[in-house]
C-alpha positions, 0 to 999 in steps of 0.5 A: 192207182196203177193197174196190175198187168200180168205179162205172159207169152202167146205160147202159154196162153194158147196152151192154157186155152187148149188145155181148158177146152180139152178139160171141159170136153173130157169132163163133159164126155166122161159124165155122159159116158159114165151116166149112160153106162150106169143107166144101161147096166142098171137096166140090164140088172133090172131085167136080170132081177125080173128074170130071176124073180119069174123063175122063182115064181114058177118054182113057188107056184109048183112046189111052194118054197121060195128060191133065190132069196125071194120073199112073200109080202116083204114089208120093205117093198118100195111104195112104187112097187106096192102101187103096181102090185095093187094094180096087179102089175109086175115091175122092177125098181132101182133105189139109189137112196141107201149108200153108194151102191143102189138096190135092185127090186123086182116084184110080181103079184101072185094069184092068191093076192100075195106079192113075191119080191126079190131084193139085191144090191148092184154089186159084183161084176157090174160094180167092178166094170163101173169102177174100171170105166171110171178109172179109164175115163179119169186117165183119158181126161188127164191124158187129154189135158196134158196132150192139149198142153203139149199141142198148145206149146207146139202151136203157140211156140211156133207162133211165138217164134214167128212173132219174136222174129218179126219184133226183132226185125221191126226193131232193126228197122226202127234202129235205121236198118231199112234193108231188113224185111220182116217177111223174110225174117219169119219166112217158112212153110206155114202161112198165117196172120203173121205174114199179113202183119209182116207185109203191113210192116214192110209196106209201112217201112217202105212208105216211111223210107220214101217219105223220109227220102223225099223230105231229105231231098227237099231239105238238101235242095232248099239248102243248096239253093240258099247257098248262092244268095247267102254267099252273095249276102256275105259278099255284100255285107263286106262292102258295107261301111264299118259300124255296129249295124254292119257287124250285126248284118255280117254276124247274121249272114254268117250264122245263116251260112253256117246253118245252110252248110250244116243242113247240107251236111246232115242231108249228105249223112242221111243219104248214107253215101258218105265214106271215111278216108282212113288213116292210122293216127295216134289218138291221144296225140291227135286229140291234144293237138286239135283241141289246142287249136280249137279251144285252149281252155279245154283240159285234155288228159291222156290215160292210155295212148292208142293207134286207131284207123279212122278219118281225121277230118271227120274225127275233128268235126265230131270233137268240134261239135262236142266242144261247141255244144259243151261251151254253149250249153254247159259250164267250164271246166270242159274236160276231154279224156282219151283212154285207148280208143275211147274219147270222153268230153265232159262239161259241168253244166246242167246236163243233157235234156231227158229227151236227148238221153232217151231218143238221141240227138234230133235235128232242130230240137235243142231242149230249150226247157232244160238248157239255154235254148239257142241253136238249131240242134244240128251239132250233135246230130252231125256228130252222131252222123259222122260217128256212124260213118266212122263205124264208131258209137257216140253215147250221151249221159249225165253225171250225178247232180252236185252233192251226189257224187258217183263212185267214179267221183263224178258230180254234175255235167253232161258227158259225151263218149265216143267209142272208136271201133277196133276195126275200121270200116271198109270203103263200102261202109261195112266191116271186114270179115276177120278170119276165124282161128284154126 
């Protein structure tokens, strides 16, 4: 069973947390203040009730008639006060058992054995004060909750923005822009744990770059050192007597030489030192002419002609590698379509491996489980690297399987699409700044 995952931002998590804590504190303080104020007012009401009863007692002892609604030997007198009266002690009592308004009792024993008592409800100004206090506490609690939410949005928003900037910078690094630094992307006045995270990511990026550069240098050095013995091997193979063994030796030696040259080319492309030698060419005419030389069986279709500024040698290298890949792993017919600045190369084979579609070309990975499984996986890697030098974009996708045609009528095969840029890269590998319109 798939586990349900709820995605939410840091901003709202912090807001909810602050609002929840604020609500708990506000409710707790409101209850404490309400109970303390109620107890204080009830104690004050009991004192007032007792003072009125003592005054009524003096009036009763001097002139006998009762005052202030006092009663003699009231049968409704609470049991706790009855006990005090038997002990000849005066006292007051609060009865909360009759409705929301408590009853205030006060009783005092007389010399003749009677009990003088006074009973009234806790109402009037005191009740109004309690209602006003409760209303103020409710308003204050709601204000604290909303204030906590606003504070959480501000704090969480700042943290969320810094994390998003860090994530964007990290994605740029993952895409190959190793000059980007996460710490510079999130720079600001505030310093928190995101700066520690940024420093760690930057340190990891530097360490990976150093390791990749070291591996590139080692690979280039090994390939360079192999050029001389491989060339000697090819020369020696030419001196062997004619025959099948000689042909096998020459074939393997030539394959080794091709591999060494490809590895050296990949190393040069990885070093980002390659620069394009630009020329203005008619793309459709150039592609038709070069493919006629490379493979006469390829069908070329010019939908729309366009002039582009590019490096013809590198463009030819890209076309050669794409056609070689299609011939080796796909099935005929192989079709090349030129439409403006876009060149499509398509075969009718089983298509590209899922790993290549997901992650892009990778050296020494051929997708043996999906395709023929021969070669070293350098052809498409070189094509993608040459496309980067041209400032172009090389994408890969598969057409729909046989019997499941797309709206464009495609069914089966691998499709490589080269998107040449509208503006050619400069000699520094960047793109020129276009003037803004007035």
